[in-house]
TORVEX-198878 format. One record per residue: residue number from 1; x, y, z of N, C-alpha, C in turn. Coordinates in steps of 0.1 Angstrom, whole numbers, always signed. Layout:
N
   seq   n_east   n_north    n_up   ca_east   ca_north   ca_up   c_east   c_north    c_up
   NUM        X         Y       Z         X          Y       Z        X         Y       Z
...
END
This chain:
273
   seq   n_east   n_north    n_up   ca_east   ca_north   ca_up   c_east   c_north    c_up
     1     +503      +655   +1481      +515       +663   +1476     +527      +654   +1474
     2     +532      +655   +1462      +543       +647   +1457     +556      +651   +1464
     3     +563      +641   +1470      +576       +643   +1477     +587      +646   +1467
     4     +593      +657   +1468      +603       +662   +1459     +618      +655   +1463
     5     +622      +647   +1455      +635       +641   +1457     +646      +651   +1455
     6     +658      +649   +1461      +668       +659   +1459     +674      +659   +1445
     7     +678      +648   +1440      +683       +647   +1427     +674      +640   +1417
     8     +672      +643   +1405      +663       +638   +1396     +671      +631   +1385
     9     +664      +620   +1378      +671       +613   +1369     +664      +613   +1356
    10     +651      +619   +1354      +643       +618   +1342     +642      +632   +1337
    11     +643      +632   +1322      +641       +644   +1315     +632      +641   +1303
    12     +623      +651   +1300      +613       +650   +1291     +617      +661   +1280
    13     +619      +656   +1268      +623       +665   +1257     +612      +668   +1247
    14     +607      +680   +1245      +596       +683   +1237     +601      +684   +1222
    15     +598      +674   +1214      +603       +674   +1201     +592      +673   +1191
    16     +579      +676   +1194      +567       +674   +1185     +565      +685   +1176
    17     +572      +696   +1178      +568       +708   +1170     +568      +706   +1156
    18     +561      +714   +1148      +558       +713   +1133     +571      +720   +1126
    19     +579      +727   +1134      +590       +733   +1127     +587      +743   +1115
    20     +577      +750   +1117      +572       +759   +1106     +582      +769   +1102
    21     +589      +775   +1113      +598       +786   +1110     +610      +780   +1103
    22     +614      +767   +1106      +626       +761   +1100     +623      +757   +1086
    23     +610      +755   +1081      +606       +751   +1068     +607      +763   +1060
    24     +605      +776   +1064      +604       +787   +1056     +617      +790   +1049
    25     +616      +795   +1036      +628       +796   +1028     +637      +809   +1033
    26     +649      +807   +1034      +658       +817   +1037     +670      +815   +1028
    27     +671      +824   +1017      +681       +822   +1007     +695      +826   +1013
    28     +696      +831   +1024      +709       +835   +1030     +715      +823   +1038
    29     +707      +813   +1040      +711       +801   +1048     +717      +791   +1037
    30     +730      +788   +1038      +736       +779   +1029     +737      +765   +1036
    31     +728      +757   +1032      +727       +743   +1038     +732      +733   +1029
    32     +737      +722   +1035      +740       +710   +1026     +728      +702   +1023
    33     +728      +691   +1016      +717       +685   +1013     +709      +679   +1024
    34     +716      +673   +1033      +709       +666   +1046     +704      +677   +1054
    35     +711      +688   +1056      +705       +699   +1064     +693      +704   +1058
    36     +692      +706   +1046      +681       +711   +1039     +669      +701   +1040
    37     +672      +689   +1038      +661       +678   +1038     +654      +678   +1052
    38     +662      +678   +1063      +657       +678   +1077     +650      +692   +1079
    39     +655      +702   +1074      +648       +715   +1077     +635      +716   +1069
    40     +635      +710   +1057      +622       +711   +1049     +612      +702   +1057
    41     +617      +691   +1063      +607       +681   +1070     +604      +687   +1084
    42     +608      +699   +1088      +606       +704   +1101     +612      +696   +1113
    43     +622      +687   +1109      +629       +679   +1121     +640      +687   +1126
    44     +638      +697   +1132      +649       +705   +1138     +658      +698   +1147
    45     +653      +690   +1156      +662       +681   +1165     +672      +673   +1157
    46     +668      +669   +1145      +677       +660   +1138     +686      +666   +1128
    47     +686      +679   +1126      +695       +686   +1117     +709      +683   +1121
    48     +717      +679   +1112      +731       +676   +1114     +739      +689   +1116
    49     +745      +691   +1126      +756       +702   +1129     +767      +696   +1135
    50     +774      +686   +1125      +784       +678   +1129     +779      +664   +1131
    51     +768      +663   +1138      +760       +651   +1140     +745      +656   +1144
    52     +736      +648   +1146      +722       +654   +1148     +722      +663   +1161
    53     +716      +675   +1159      +715       +684   +1171     +711      +678   +1184
    54     +702      +669   +1183      +696       +663   +1195     +706      +654   +1202
    55     +717      +649   +1195      +728       +641   +1202     +735      +651   +1212
    56     +737      +663   +1208      +743       +672   +1218     +735      +674   +1230
    57     +723      +676   +1228      +714       +679   +1239     +713      +666   +1249
    58     +712      +655   +1243      +712       +642   +1252     +725      +641   +1259
    59     +736      +643   +1252      +750       +641   +1258     +752      +651   +1271
    60     +746      +663   +1268      +747       +673   +1279     +738      +669   +1291
    61     +727      +662   +1289      +719       +657   +1299     +726      +646   +1306
    62     +733      +637   +1298      +741       +627   +1305     +752      +632   +1313
    63     +759      +643   +1308      +769       +649   +1315     +765      +655   +1329
    64     +753      +659   +1330      +747       +665   +1342     +742      +654   +1351
    65     +742      +641   +1346      +738       +630   +1356     +724      +624   +1353
    66     +718      +628   +1343      +704       +623   +1338     +707      +610   +1332
    67     +698      +600   +1336      +699       +587   +1330     +689      +583   +1321
    68     +678      +590   +1321      +666       +586   +1314     +660      +599   +1306
    69     +657      +597   +1293      +651       +608   +1286     +640      +602   +1278
    70     +629      +610   +1278      +617       +607   +1269     +614      +617   +1259
    71     +615      +613   +1246      +613       +623   +1236     +598      +623   +1232
    72     +592      +634   +1233      +577       +637   +1229     +578      +639   +1214
    73     +573      +630   +1205      +574       +631   +1191     +559      +630   +1186
    74     +559      +633   +1173      +545       +630   +1166     +545      +616   +1160
    75     +533      +610   +1157      +533       +597   +1151     +541      +595   +1139
    76     +543      +607   +1131      +550       +606   +1119     +564      +606   +1119
    77     +571      +608   +1132      +584       +611   +1135     +592      +597   +1136
    78     +590      +588   +1126      +596       +575   +1127     +612      +576   +1126
    79     +616      +586   +1119      +631       +587   +1116     +638      +590   +1130
    80     +632      +597   +1139      +638       +600   +1152     +639      +585   +1161
    81     +628      +579   +1160      +627       +566   +1167     +637      +556   +1162
    82     +639      +555   +1148      +647       +545   +1142     +662      +549   +1145
    83     +665      +562   +1145      +680       +566   +1146     +683      +562   +1161
    84     +676      +566   +1172      +680       +562   +1185     +679      +548   +1188
    85     +670      +541   +1181      +670       +527   +1182     +682      +520   +1177
    86     +687      +525   +1166      +699       +519   +1158     +713      +523   +1167
    87     +713      +535   +1173      +726       +538   +1179     +726      +533   +1194
    88     +715      +529   +1200      +715       +524   +1214     +724      +531   +1223
    89     +720      +544   +1227      +728       +551   +1236     +731      +543   +1250
    90     +744      +545   +1254      +749       +537   +1266     +747      +547   +1279
    91     +749      +559   +1278      +750       +567   +1289     +736      +572   +1294
    92     +726      +572   +1284      +713       +577   +1288     +703      +569   +1281
    93     +693      +564   +1287      +682       +556   +1281     +672      +565   +1274
    94     +669      +563   +1262      +660       +572   +1254     +648      +563   +1250
    95     +636      +569   +1254      +623       +564   +1251     +615      +574   +1245
    96     +603      +570   +1241      +594       +579   +1233     +579      +580   +1238
    97     +574      +592   +1237      +560       +593   +1239     +554      +600   +1228
    98     +541      +596   +1224      +535       +602   +1212     +525      +613   +1215
    99     +526      +624   +1210      +516       +635   +1211     +508      +633   +1197
   100     +496      +630   +1197      +488       +625   +1185     +486      +638   +1176
   101     +483      +649   +1183      +480       +662   +1174     +489      +672   +1179
   102     +494      +681   +1171      +503       +692   +1175     +495      +705   +1181
   103     +490      +703   +1194      +481       +713   +1199     +487      +719   +1211
   104     +501      +721   +1212      +506       +728   +1221     +516      +720   +1230
   105     +525      +728   +1237      +535       +722   +1246     +529      +715   +1259
   106     +519      +722   +1265      +513       +715   +1277     +506      +702   +1274
   107     +500      +701   +1261      +495       +689   +1258     +505      +678   +1254
   108     +517      +683   +1249      +527       +674   +1246     +533      +668   +1259
   109     +533      +677   +1270      +539       +671   +1282     +530      +660   +1287
   110     +517      +662   +1286      +508       +651   +1291     +512      +637   +1285
   111     +517      +637   +1272      +520       +624   +1266     +531      +617   +1274
   112     +539      +624   +1282      +549       +617   +1289     +546      +614   +1304
   113     +533      +615   +1307      +528       +612   +1321     +532      +598   +1326
   114     +531      +588   +1317      +534       +574   +1320     +549      +574   +1324
   115     +557      +579   +1315      +572       +579   +1317     +576      +586   +1331
   116     +570      +597   +1334      +573       +603   +1346     +569      +596   +1358
   117     +557      +589   +1359      +552       +582   +1370     +550      +591   +1382
   118     +556      +588   +1393      +555       +597   +1405     +567      +605   +1408
   119     +577      +606   +1399      +589       +612   +1401     +590      +627   +1396
   120     +599      +634   +1402      +602       +647   +1397     +610      +646   +1385
   121     +609      +658   +1376      +616       +655   +1362     +619      +668   +1357
   122     +628      +667   +1347      +632       +680   +1339     +624      +680   +1326
   123     +621      +692   +1320      +614       +695   +1308     +623      +704   +1299
   124     +625      +702   +1287      +633       +711   +1279     +629      +710   +1265
   125     +632      +720   +1256      +630       +720   +1242     +640      +711   +1236
   126     +636      +706   +1224      +645       +698   +1216     +654      +707   +1207
   127     +650      +720   +1205      +658       +729   +1195     +667      +739   +1203
   128     +669      +737   +1216      +678       +745   +1224     +689      +737   +1229
   129     +701      +742   +1230      +712       +736   +1236     +716      +744   +1249
   130     +711      +739   +1261      +713       +745   +1273     +727      +742   +1280
   131     +734      +750   +1286      +747       +746   +1293     +744      +736   +1303
   132     +755      +727   +1304      +754       +715   +1313     +752      +721   +1327
   133     +758      +732   +1331      +756       +737   +1344     +741      +740   +1347
   134     +733      +744   +1337      +719       +747   +1340     +712      +734   +1344
   135     +715      +724   +1336      +709       +710   +1340     +714      +705   +1353
   136     +726      +707   +1357      +731       +702   +1371     +724      +710   +1381
   137     +722      +723   +1379      +716       +732   +1390     +701      +727   +1392
   138     +694      +725   +1381      +681       +720   +1382     +680      +706   +1388
   139     +688      +697   +1385      +689       +684   +1389     +690      +683   +1404
   140     +696      +692   +1410      +699       +691   +1425     +691      +703   +1432
   141     +682      +709   +1425      +675       +720   +1432     +667      +717   +1443
   142     +660      +705   +1443      +654       +701   +1455     +639      +704   +1455
   143     +634      +712   +1445      +620       +716   +1445     +617      +721   +1430
   144     +604      +723   +1426      +602       +727   +1413     +607      +740   +1410
   145     +612      +743   +1397      +618       +755   +1395     +622      +756   +1382
   146     +629      +766   +1377      +633       +770   +1364     +645      +778   +1363
   147     +653      +778   +1352      +664       +788   +1350     +658      +800   +1345
   148     +663      +812   +1349      +660       +825   +1344     +672      +830   +1338
   149     +671      +834   +1325      +682       +837   +1317     +682      +853   +1315
   150     +693      +859   +1319      +694       +874   +1318     +695      +878   +1303
   151     +686      +887   +1299      +684       +891   +1285     +697      +895   +1278
   152     +705      +903   +1285      +718       +909   +1278     +728      +899   +1277
   153     +728      +889   +1286      +737       +877   +1285     +734      +869   +1273
   154     +721      +867   +1271      +716       +859   +1260     +720      +866   +1246
   155     +719      +878   +1245      +722       +885   +1233     +737      +885   +1231
   156     +745      +885   +1242      +760       +886   +1241     +765      +872   +1238
   157     +761      +862   +1244      +767       +848   +1245     +759      +837   +1237
   158     +748      +841   +1231      +740       +832   +1222     +741      +835   +1208
   159     +734      +827   +1200      +731       +830   +1186     +719      +837   +1184
   160     +714      +843   +1195      +699       +848   +1195     +700      +863   +1194
   161     +694      +869   +1183      +693       +883   +1182     +682      +888   +1192
   162     +685      +901   +1195      +676       +908   +1207     +661      +908   +1202
   163     +658      +910   +1190      +644       +910   +1186     +638      +897   +1188
   164     +645      +886   +1188      +639       +873   +1191     +636      +871   +1206
   165     +645      +876   +1213      +644       +875   +1228     +632      +883   +1232
   166     +629      +894   +1226      +618       +901   +1230     +604      +894   +1229
   167     +605      +883   +1220      +593       +875   +1220     +592      +862   +1230
   168     +602      +861   +1238      +603       +852   +1250     +594      +855   +1261
   169     +591      +846   +1270      +584       +849   +1282     +591      +856   +1292
   170     +586      +867   +1296      +593       +876   +1307     +589      +870   +1320
   171     +598      +871   +1329      +596       +864   +1343     +597      +876   +1353
   172     +586      +876   +1363      +586       +884   +1374     +590      +876   +1385
   173     +600      +879   +1393      +606       +871   +1403     +605      +878   +1417
   174     +600      +872   +1428      +599       +879   +1440     +613      +880   +1448
   175     +613      +886   +1459      +626       +889   +1466     +631      +875   +1472
   176     +624      +865   +1472      +629       +852   +1477     +632      +843   +1465
   177     +633      +848   +1453      +636       +841   +1442     +626      +830   +1438
   178     +614      +833   +1439      +603       +825   +1435     +596      +831   +1423
   179     +591      +824   +1413      +583       +829   +1402     +571      +835   +1407
   180     +568      +848   +1404      +557       +855   +1407     +546      +855   +1396
   181     +552      +857   +1383      +544       +858   +1371     +552      +855   +1359
   182     +546      +849   +1349      +553       +846   +1337     +543      +853   +1327
   183     +550      +861   +1318      +543       +870   +1308     +548      +865   +1294
   184     +539      +859   +1287      +542       +855   +1274     +543      +866   +1263
   185     +554      +866   +1256      +556       +876   +1246     +553      +890   +1248
   186     +560      +896   +1258      +557       +909   +1264     +559      +920   +1253
   187     +566      +917   +1242      +569       +928   +1233     +582      +935   +1237
   188     +583      +948   +1231      +596       +955   +1234     +596      +959   +1250
   189     +608      +957   +1256      +611       +959   +1270     +618      +973   +1270
   190     +614      +982   +1279      +622       +994   +1281     +636      +993   +1283
   191     +644     +1002   +1277      +659      +1000   +1280     +663     +1003   +1293
   192     +654     +1010   +1301      +658      +1014   +1315     +652     +1003   +1325
   193     +648      +992   +1320      +640       +982   +1329     +650      +976   +1339
   194     +664      +978   +1336      +673       +970   +1345     +675      +956   +1341
   195     +680      +947   +1349      +682       +933   +1346     +669      +926   +1342
   196     +668      +921   +1330      +656       +915   +1326     +659      +900   +1324
   197     +650      +891   +1330      +651       +876   +1329     +641      +870   +1322
   198     +644      +861   +1314      +635       +854   +1306     +634      +839   +1307
   199     +624      +833   +1303      +623       +818   +1303     +627      +813   +1289
   200     +635      +801   +1289      +638       +794   +1277     +630      +780   +1277
   201     +620      +780   +1284      +612       +768   +1284     +620      +755   +1289
   202     +626      +756   +1300      +634       +746   +1307     +628      +747   +1322
   203     +624      +735   +1326      +617       +734   +1339     +621      +721   +1347
   204     +620      +723   +1360      +620       +711   +1369     +606      +711   +1375
   205     +599      +700   +1373      +586       +698   +1378     +584      +686   +1387
   206     +572      +686   +1394      +567       +674   +1400     +555      +671   +1392
   207     +549      +658   +1393      +538       +654   +1386     +525      +663   +1388
   208     +526      +672   +1398      +516       +681   +1400     +512      +690   +1388
   209     +523      +692   +1379      +521       +700   +1367     +511      +694   +1358
   210     +509      +682   +1358      +499       +675   +1348     +485      +681   +1350
   211     +482      +683   +1362      +468       +689   +1365     +466      +703   +1358
   212     +478      +711   +1358      +476       +724   +1353     +476      +723   +1337
   213     +483      +713   +1332      +484       +710   +1318     +469      +706   +1313
   214     +463      +699   +1322      +448       +694   +1317     +439      +705   +1318
   215     +441      +714   +1328      +431       +724   +1331     +432      +738   +1325
   216     +444      +740   +1319      +448       +753   +1313     +438      +756   +1301
   217     +433      +767   +1299      +426       +768   +1287     +435      +771   +1274
   218     +429      +770   +1264      +437       +773   +1251     +441      +787   +1251
   219     +453      +789   +1245      +458       +802   +1244     +453      +810   +1232
   220     +458      +822   +1230      +452       +830   +1219     +457      +823   +1206
   221     +467      +815   +1206      +471       +807   +1193     +463      +793   +1192
   222     +452      +792   +1201      +444       +781   +1201     +452      +768   +1204
   223     +462      +768   +1213      +470       +758   +1217     +470      +757   +1232
   224     +474      +746   +1239      +475       +744   +1253     +490      +746   +1255
   225     +494      +757   +1261      +509       +761   +1260     +514      +760   +1275
   226     +527      +754   +1275      +533       +751   +1288     +536      +764   +1297
   227     +540      +775   +1292      +542       +787   +1300     +528      +791   +1306
   228     +517      +789   +1299      +504       +793   +1304     +498      +783   +1315
   229     +504      +771   +1313      +500       +761   +1323     +507      +764   +1336
   230     +520      +769   +1334      +528       +772   +1347     +521      +783   +1354
   231     +517      +793   +1346      +510       +806   +1352     +495      +801   +1359
   232     +489      +792   +1352      +477       +787   +1358     +480      +779   +1370
   233     +491      +771   +1370      +494       +764   +1383     +498      +774   +1395
   234     +504      +785   +1392      +507       +795   +1401     +495      +802   +1407
   235     +485      +806   +1397      +474       +814   +1401     +462      +806   +1406
   236     +461      +794   +1402      +448       +786   +1404     +450      +774   +1413
   237     +462      +769   +1413      +464       +756   +1419     +474      +757   +1433
   238     +482      +768   +1432      +490       +770   +1443     +505      +764   +1442
   239     +508      +761   +1429      +522       +757   +1426     +532      +768   +1428
   240     +544      +764   +1433      +555       +773   +1433     +567      +769   +1426
   241     +575      +778   +1421      +586       +775   +1413     +599      +784   +1416
   242     +608      +777   +1421      +621       +784   +1426     +629      +788   +1413
   243     +634      +800   +1412      +641       +805   +1402     +656      +806   +1404
   244     +663      +800   +1394      +678       +800   +1394     +683      +809   +1383
   245     +689      +820   +1387      +693       +830   +1376     +706      +826   +1370
   246     +707      +828   +1357      +718       +826   +1349     +721      +837   +1340
   247     +735      +840   +1340      +740       +850   +1329     +748      +842   +1320
   248     +742      +836   +1311      +750       +827   +1301     +741      +826   +1288
   249     +747      +819   +1278      +741       +818   +1266     +733      +804   +1264
   250     +723      +804   +1255      +716       +791   +1251     +717      +793   +1236
   251     +720      +781   +1229      +720       +780   +1215     +705      +777   +1211
   252     +701      +783   +1200      +686       +782   +1195     +687      +778   +1181
   253     +680      +768   +1177      +680       +762   +1164     +665      +763   +1159
   254     +661      +775   +1157      +646       +778   +1153     +645      +781   +1139
   255     +655      +787   +1133      +653       +791   +1118     +666      +784   +1111
   256     +663      +785   +1097      +674       +780   +1089     +687      +787   +1089
   257     +685      +801   +1092      +697       +809   +1094     +705      +806   +1105
   258     +700      +798   +1115      +707       +795   +1128     +717      +783   +1126
   259     +714      +776   +1116      +721       +762   +1115     +737      +764   +1115
   260     +741      +773   +1106      +757       +774   +1105     +763      +778   +1117
   261     +757      +789   +1124      +763       +794   +1136     +762      +784   +1147
   262     +751      +777   +1149      +750       +766   +1159     +761      +756   +1156
   263     +762      +751   +1144      +773       +742   +1140     +787      +747   +1144
   264     +790      +760   +1141      +802       +765   +1145     +806      +765   +1159
   265     +795      +768   +1167      +796       +768   +1182     +798      +755   +1189
   266     +793      +745   +1183      +792       +732   +1187     +804      +724   +1182
   267     +811      +728   +1173      +821       +722   +1166     +832      +715   +1176
   268     +835      +722   +1188      +844       +715   +1197     +838      +708   +1209
   269     +826      +707   +1209      +818       +700   +1219     +819      +684   +1218
   270     +823      +678   +1228      +823       +663   +1227     +810      +657   +1231
   271     +807      +647   +1222      +793       +641   +1223     +796      +627   +1227
   272     +790      +622   +1238      +791       +608   +1241     +777      +604   +1247
   273     +771      +594   +1240      +758       +589   +1244     +760      +575   +1249
END
């Protein structure tokens, strides 16, 4: 059993996605030349919103006290490696792991196993901007866990429409605030369901999660998916995950139409790498 340290220093950022939704044409999205070029290439994390979106994510991690970040990218993503090699961040060390084939987020996480070594670590998406307070809470949590975002707060305080949230993983949480079950893409949630909490694919893990990522079967989309690996860990390995509830927003850069609003909301955010 891995010993869980109180505060963690490492973060793994999943940046291997193909960006299919970002590539799709949206005539209502008025992009400049560089934004359009990055969107066409599926490089969501590098779309400029004042500066590359991923700069904001890395700066938030540094603000929360993280000192090392590993970007999981594809072998074709030389632009990301060249960019961070050229600017040489001072507050957070940036390294890379290669996922050879885009076969799901659980498989992507396995690419960072050498970076993680025997330490506890954070995992997050490269196309979401999470509040610094979320990172701080997970960094000092003291055990594996995740932030649970209340649905109505996400609708109210994010750039995420309600119909998109209905496609997120729904969380069932027990009375002791431990994750009981994660339900991928549950569909429409009844209006009388009370407070509904969802996952935004941000986690604090120990290296034990790698076993679940190796053993989880392919999903209905024929991928090895991290939420399903978490559920496999819960039901088949005996892993436990503490839930920290949040009523706050998360910025989402999934579609071309998100770019202008994300840029507007990040306009006053200081970035220091």
